[in-house]
C-alpha positions in Angstrom: -5.9 7.0 8.3 -4.3 3.5 8.8 -2.4 1.6 6.1 -5.3 -1.0 6.1 -7.9 1.8 5.7 -6.0 3.3 2.7 -5.6 0.0 1.0 -9.1 -1.1 1.7 -10.4 2.1 0.2 -8.2 2.2 -2.9 -8.5 -1.5 -3.7 -12.2 -1.5 -2.9 -12.0 -4.5 -0.6 -13.0 -5.2 2.9 -10.6 -4.0 5.6 -10.6 -7.6 6.9 -9.0 -8.7 3.6 -6.0 -6.5 4.2 -3.1 -8.2 6.1 0.7 -8.5 5.6 0.1 -11.4 3.1 -2.2 -9.3 0.9 -0.5 -8.6 -2.4 -0.9 -8.0 -6.1 -1.3 -11.7 -6.4 -4.2 -12.1 -3.9 -6.3 -9.0 -4.7 -7.6 -9.0 -8.3 -8.3 -5.3 -8.3 -4.6 -4.6 -7.4 -3.4 -4.2 -11.0 -0.7 -1.8 -12.3 -3.0 1.2 -12.6 -4.4 0.6 -9.1 -0.9 0.2 -7.8 -0.1 3.8 -8.9 -3.3 4.9 -7.0 -2.1 2.9 -3.9 1.3 4.7 -4.0 -0.3 8.1 -4.5 -2.8 7.6 -1.6 -0.1 6.3 0.7 2.1 9.3 -0.1 -0.8 11.7 0.7 -1.9 9.8 3.8 1.6 9.6 5.3 3.2 12.7 3.9 5.9 10.9 2.0 7.3 10.8 -1.6 8.4 7.3 -2.6 11.3 7.0 -5.1 10.2 5.0 -8.2 12.2 1.9 -7.4 10.8 1.8 -3.9 7.2 2.4 -5.1 7.6 -0.4 -7.7 8.7 -2.9 -4.9 5.7 -2.2 -2.7 3.6 -5.1 -4.0 2.3 -6.5 -0.7 1.1 -5.0 2.5 4.1 -6.5 4.3 6.5 -4.7 1.8 4.6 -1.5 2.2 4.7 -1.7 6.0 8.5 -2.2 5.9 8.9 0.8 3.6 6.8 2.9 5.9 8.8 1.7 8.9 12.1 2.6 7.1 10.7 6.1 6.8 9.9 6.3 10.5 6.2 5.5 10.3 4.7 2.8 12.4 2.0 1.2 10.2 
């Protein structure tokens, strides 16, 4: 599953709405509760466990992509 697919599914938005600029400010459904879901689904999809500080900072697709890349995952 791709990063865009995970986010589209969890945030219940079109995959075409998911790009590096997509963030908690641009998607109304991306609230604090949904953010926890995003982090959990990303951990499951990519076999990672994000430290709390890192998870809290993942508030945009671009930020998530950078974190994944830091963990050796091309997303």
